[in-house]
Each structure stands twice: as C-alpha cells, then as structure tokens.
PLY file of the C-alpha trace (Angstrom):
ply
format ascii 1.0
element vertex 294
property float x
property float y
property float z
element edge 293
property int vertex1
property int vertex2
end_header
-15.77 -0.59 28.50
-17.07 1.57 25.83
-15.01 0.82 22.44
-13.33 3.63 20.55
-13.75 4.26 17.00
-11.26 3.30 14.25
-12.03 4.99 11.07
-10.99 3.41 7.89
-10.93 5.44 4.71
-10.69 3.94 1.35
-12.73 0.94 2.29
-13.53 -0.35 -1.01
-9.80 -0.62 -2.08
-7.84 -3.86 -1.91
-6.00 -2.86 1.44
-9.34 -1.54 2.85
-11.20 -4.71 2.05
-8.20 -6.87 3.65
-8.29 -4.69 6.89
-12.25 -5.50 7.26
-11.74 -9.03 6.76
-8.94 -9.56 9.33
-10.21 -6.95 11.89
-12.30 -9.20 14.03
-9.16 -11.59 14.60
-6.54 -8.67 14.90
-7.04 -8.17 18.68
-7.98 -4.55 17.98
-11.57 -5.62 17.82
-11.99 -5.79 21.60
-11.16 -2.13 22.06
-11.96 -0.56 18.75
-15.02 -0.45 16.61
-13.99 -0.30 12.92
-16.06 2.21 10.90
-15.32 1.80 7.34
-15.95 4.53 4.78
-15.52 4.19 0.94
-14.71 7.23 -1.54
-18.33 7.21 -2.24
-19.12 7.70 1.64
-16.16 10.05 2.38
-14.43 12.22 -0.13
-11.29 12.97 1.85
-10.26 15.67 -0.60
-13.31 17.82 0.90
-12.18 19.34 4.14
-15.60 20.04 5.42
-17.01 16.68 4.71
-13.74 15.28 6.71
-14.40 17.85 9.68
-18.13 16.73 9.74
-17.33 12.97 9.99
-14.93 13.68 12.82
-17.35 15.70 14.77
-19.91 12.89 14.22
-17.58 9.86 15.10
-14.81 11.36 16.98
-12.43 8.63 16.08
-9.49 7.69 18.22
-7.54 6.22 15.17
-7.74 6.65 11.38
-6.24 4.35 8.96
-6.17 6.00 5.70
-6.18 3.60 2.69
-7.53 6.12 0.25
-4.94 7.05 -2.46
-4.84 7.75 -6.33
-2.79 4.79 -7.60
-3.36 4.90 -11.33
0.50 5.51 -11.91
0.43 6.15 -15.55
-2.91 8.08 -15.59
-1.50 10.57 -13.12
0.88 11.91 -15.54
-2.04 13.49 -17.29
-4.16 13.89 -14.33
-1.95 15.86 -11.82
-4.74 17.77 -10.25
-6.78 14.79 -9.05
-3.68 12.99 -8.14
-2.37 15.58 -5.83
-5.94 16.25 -4.49
-6.20 12.61 -3.28
-2.63 11.96 -2.45
-1.91 15.40 -0.84
-4.86 17.37 -0.06
-6.63 14.20 1.28
-4.26 13.20 3.84
-3.72 16.69 4.88
-7.38 17.12 5.45
-7.33 14.14 7.69
-4.13 15.04 9.60
-5.90 18.49 10.35
-8.92 16.72 11.82
-6.89 14.38 13.45
-4.69 17.07 15.28
-7.71 18.91 16.36
-9.15 15.87 18.13
-6.15 14.00 19.30
-6.58 11.23 16.92
-3.76 9.09 15.64
-3.11 8.78 11.88
-1.97 5.51 10.03
-1.19 6.38 6.38
-0.04 4.13 3.61
2.67 5.62 1.25
4.78 3.95 -1.53
8.12 3.00 -2.81
7.52 5.48 -5.72
8.75 8.31 -3.65
12.25 7.06 -4.67
13.44 7.19 -8.25
14.94 3.72 -8.30
18.60 4.54 -8.61
19.82 2.04 -6.04
21.31 -1.52 -5.80
20.73 -2.25 -2.05
17.46 -2.04 0.24
16.64 1.63 0.61
17.10 3.32 4.11
14.71 5.44 5.90
17.13 8.10 5.66
17.49 8.18 1.93
16.51 11.50 0.34
13.30 11.05 -1.82
13.42 11.68 -5.58
10.12 10.62 -7.23
10.38 10.05 -10.97
6.80 10.87 -11.74
3.62 12.44 -10.75
2.30 9.55 -8.73
5.45 9.19 -6.40
5.56 13.24 -6.24
1.95 13.31 -5.09
2.56 10.77 -2.52
5.58 12.32 -1.13
3.51 15.56 -1.04
1.18 13.85 1.17
3.70 12.59 3.48
4.98 16.04 4.11
1.67 17.38 4.60
1.03 14.73 7.30
4.27 15.52 9.05
3.60 19.14 8.94
0.13 18.96 10.58
0.61 15.82 12.93
4.27 15.00 13.32
4.01 13.56 16.61
0.74 11.53 16.17
1.29 9.63 12.83
2.75 6.91 11.15
3.51 6.73 7.49
4.09 3.11 6.15
5.64 3.07 2.82
5.00 -0.13 1.07
5.78 -1.65 -2.53
4.14 -3.98 -5.10
1.03 -4.27 -3.20
-1.39 -7.14 -4.03
-4.50 -9.20 -2.67
-7.31 -11.54 -3.82
-9.20 -8.19 -4.18
-9.83 -5.68 -6.83
-7.20 -5.03 -9.76
-3.51 -5.85 -8.97
-0.39 -7.50 -10.86
-1.26 -10.87 -9.56
-4.72 -10.87 -10.75
-3.83 -9.30 -14.08
-1.18 -12.02 -14.69
-3.42 -14.84 -13.93
-6.06 -13.41 -16.55
-3.40 -12.96 -19.06
-2.04 -16.35 -18.50
-5.48 -17.90 -19.09
-5.84 -15.88 -22.31
-2.46 -15.77 -23.93
-0.21 -18.35 -25.57
2.93 -16.57 -24.21
3.76 -13.52 -21.96
6.53 -10.94 -21.64
7.28 -9.48 -18.35
9.86 -6.75 -17.40
12.90 -8.33 -15.84
14.87 -5.04 -15.11
12.84 -3.74 -12.40
13.38 -5.20 -8.93
11.57 -4.80 -5.75
9.50 -6.68 -3.08
5.73 -7.81 -3.65
3.78 -7.09 -0.58
0.65 -8.90 0.31
-2.16 -6.86 1.76
-2.60 -9.49 4.42
1.08 -8.70 5.70
0.71 -5.15 5.44
-2.68 -5.04 7.30
-0.70 -6.96 10.32
1.91 -4.23 10.26
-0.97 -1.42 10.36
-2.51 -3.38 13.31
0.67 -3.48 15.12
1.30 0.31 14.58
-2.07 1.06 16.18
-0.94 -0.91 19.20
2.15 1.13 19.50
0.93 4.71 20.39
4.52 6.24 20.90
5.44 5.13 17.34
5.52 8.10 14.80
7.17 9.41 11.76
7.91 7.45 8.47
8.49 3.58 8.09
9.04 1.05 5.45
7.08 -2.12 5.10
7.00 -4.87 2.50
7.29 -8.69 2.21
10.92 -10.15 2.34
12.04 -10.21 -1.22
14.55 -8.78 -4.02
13.02 -10.09 -7.18
11.94 -8.69 -10.71
8.56 -8.65 -11.90
9.45 -11.52 -14.19
10.63 -13.59 -11.17
7.14 -12.68 -9.83
5.25 -13.71 -12.74
6.83 -17.07 -12.99
6.12 -17.73 -9.33
2.57 -16.77 -9.72
2.06 -19.19 -12.68
3.76 -22.02 -10.72
1.57 -21.53 -7.83
-1.59 -21.02 -9.72
-0.99 -24.30 -11.62
-0.33 -26.23 -8.32
-3.66 -24.69 -6.91
-5.55 -25.62 -10.10
-6.31 -21.97 -11.08
-4.69 -22.38 -14.57
-5.21 -25.21 -17.06
-2.03 -24.90 -18.73
1.33 -23.17 -18.20
2.55 -20.74 -21.10
6.07 -19.58 -21.74
6.87 -16.39 -19.79
9.74 -14.27 -21.43
12.05 -11.68 -19.76
11.80 -8.18 -21.40
13.39 -4.86 -20.76
11.69 -1.82 -19.42
12.46 -0.18 -22.93
10.64 -2.84 -24.53
7.25 -2.04 -22.70
7.16 1.86 -22.53
4.77 3.50 -20.35
3.78 7.18 -19.65
5.20 7.06 -16.15
8.67 5.94 -15.19
8.98 2.91 -12.83
11.83 2.66 -10.19
14.33 0.22 -11.40
15.10 -0.64 -7.75
12.79 -0.18 -4.85
13.39 -2.83 -2.25
12.72 -0.98 1.08
15.07 -1.44 4.07
12.53 -2.48 6.82
14.72 -3.26 9.85
13.67 -0.29 11.99
9.99 -1.36 11.36
10.66 -4.67 12.30
12.53 -3.63 15.49
9.82 -0.92 16.47
6.78 -3.16 15.58
8.32 -6.32 17.05
7.30 -8.03 13.76
9.49 -9.86 11.33
8.99 -9.30 7.44
7.04 -12.14 5.96
8.49 -14.26 3.12
7.02 -13.35 -0.17
6.37 -16.85 -1.32
4.31 -17.71 1.66
2.24 -14.46 1.38
1.79 -15.42 -2.40
0.62 -18.87 -1.66
-1.91 -17.19 0.94
-3.44 -15.16 -1.82
-3.49 -17.68 -4.57
-5.49 -19.96 -2.17
-7.74 -17.47 -1.32
-8.43 -16.82 -4.98
0 1
1 2
2 3
3 4
4 5
5 6
6 7
7 8
8 9
9 10
10 11
11 12
12 13
13 14
14 15
15 16
16 17
17 18
18 19
19 20
20 21
21 22
22 23
23 24
24 25
25 26
26 27
27 28
28 29
29 30
30 31
31 32
32 33
33 34
34 35
35 36
36 37
37 38
38 39
39 40
40 41
41 42
42 43
43 44
44 45
45 46
46 47
47 48
48 49
49 50
50 51
51 52
52 53
53 54
54 55
55 56
56 57
57 58
58 59
59 60
60 61
61 62
62 63
63 64
64 65
65 66
66 67
67 68
68 69
69 70
70 71
71 72
72 73
73 74
74 75
75 76
76 77
77 78
78 79
79 80
80 81
81 82
82 83
83 84
84 85
85 86
86 87
87 88
88 89
89 90
90 91
91 92
92 93
93 94
94 95
95 96
96 97
97 98
98 99
99 100
100 101
101 102
102 103
103 104
104 105
105 106
106 107
107 108
108 109
109 110
110 111
111 112
112 113
113 114
114 115
115 116
116 117
117 118
118 119
119 120
120 121
121 122
122 123
123 124
124 125
125 126
126 127
127 128
128 129
129 130
130 131
131 132
132 133
133 134
134 135
135 136
136 137
137 138
138 139
139 140
140 141
141 142
142 143
143 144
144 145
145 146
146 147
147 148
148 149
149 150
150 151
151 152
152 153
153 154
154 155
155 156
156 157
157 158
158 159
159 160
160 161
161 162
162 163
163 164
164 165
165 166
166 167
167 168
168 169
169 170
170 171
171 172
172 173
173 174
174 175
175 176
176 177
177 178
178 179
179 180
180 181
181 182
182 183
183 184
184 185
185 186
186 187
187 188
188 189
189 190
190 191
191 192
192 193
193 194
194 195
195 196
196 197
197 198
198 199
199 200
200 201
201 202
202 203
203 204
204 205
205 206
206 207
207 208
208 209
209 210
210 211
211 212
212 213
213 214
214 215
215 216
216 217
217 218
218 219
219 220
220 221
221 222
222 223
223 224
224 225
225 226
226 227
227 228
228 229
229 230
230 231
231 232
232 233
233 234
234 235
235 236
236 237
237 238
238 239
239 240
240 241
241 242
242 243
243 244
244 245
245 246
246 247
247 248
248 249
249 250
250 251
251 252
252 253
253 254
254 255
255 256
256 257
257 258
258 259
259 260
260 261
261 262
262 263
263 264
264 265
265 266
266 267
267 268
268 269
269 270
270 271
271 272
272 273
273 274
274 275
275 276
276 277
277 278
278 279
279 280
280 281
281 282
282 283
283 284
284 285
285 286
286 287
287 288
288 289
289 290
290 291
291 292
292 293
C-alpha cells in the first residue's frame, strides 16, 4: 500500500525536531511518509509557495509547527507576528480545504489573559494580553473559518525540549554561570514537554473525526520558580551541573518585560484526554526525560 504524505512545517523548531525523532516509533510511519520542511524550505506566509508545495506533494495531513514565538519582540514587530501566526495558518488551511487534507495546528495558552484560579476550560472566552497571544488567536480563527470540519487546534503551554532555546535550557545555562538566580513565582501554569505534545499530535492524526480546538499540557499547576527548582534538582542528579545555587522567588513586577504574561494559564485538558484516549503525562516524569536526553 502506497504511503500518504504527512507534511510537517516548522521542522527546524523544537517541536518539529521532536516529531521527526519520534515519527518512526509513532505507529504512523507505516501509513504516512513524513515530509519535514523548515522555514527556509517553505515560507507559510507566502500563499503561492504553500499552494505550489501542496500541488507537488498532495499531503493527506499537515502538522503545522511553524510559529512566531518571540513573545516580547512581537510587541514591536506586530506585522511579522501576524504574518506567521495568522496569515501562515490561513494559507495552510486554504490549501488543505482545496485538497481534502487534515490540519493539526499548535496554538498557545497566551490566547488567555491569565485572570483565573483554576484550569481554563475550552469554552472560556479568549482575551489575549499581548500581540503574540492575539496573533495566535487570529490564526485559530482563520483556520476555523477555512477548515472548521477538518482541523485540530491544540493549545499548549510552557513548551520545552532538549532542542533549540527554551526555559529549561536557559535555566541550566544560567545556573552554570551565576551564583544565584531570581525566578518569577507569581505566574502559574503547566510546563509541557515536546515529547508529550508530539504524542498528542500523533493521536490526533489517528482520529480523523476529531476537529476544533483542544487543550494539551503536562499535568501540573506550578510557578516558574517551582519549575526552576525542579530543573536544578534533576540536573544535579543527572550530573549536568557541578553545584547548586540559591534560587529566589521574585514577583512579576520585579522583572518587567515588554509583553504581559498570563498570571495563571493551566489548561483544562479533560476533553482532550477523553477524545484522544490519552492521559496527561506527569510534568516531573517529562522533565526527567528531557534532562536525561540533555
């Protein structure tokens, strides 16, 4: 039986790299040939380039990991943020609709302002506090407008991996360089390993009747400070750090940034668990897996 094509955009990003690493053991490799493309190979903001690649490959499913994720830079670079996060997904959705392809798209907890104290349900009205979140929400709406019956949008939070730049790798670098560290303790959320998100994506590909917006993160309700302490503890056990340093809790107001961050962004993943037949992964286990790979 001839394999169908699974097009992976944003292949050079941390999630794209993880999907490629895990693809052969995902169970999808028997039926789909993964075709990864980086931004250098496909600019999703260029509609004619997208249409041309679809003409050439005729993908059955598209996994969109392309995103403008520079949260602070987006505040002064709105045009590019919206190009990548809204126009790009719209271009993919249009080409998917024309060819009957399925779209799996990754979104973010930043579509919410963070004014919550319990896990955010799918029905919650979005209210992004900055350009990044607003551009990602615009991308969600563009996909739903073009491809509402054949798209899964997976919102996730605090994504990290052994690849590229992310909070875990930044913390490890700072812990090796500094004598002490201050980390924000009044923002709560759920760290999510790209390994667990990749598993959810693979499951979504397997469920052709699934569509619309879903939430996925690892099981957690912790602060960035809590996460940093855990990173140091596990890195010490794994021999990644020579010595432990004091980590001090600080307030968001002590560390001003151009873009506002959600104060609370734990996502309610219960419907996703039920529809994917997949339990959330414990954040500590996922952190251990990433630290071991580092």
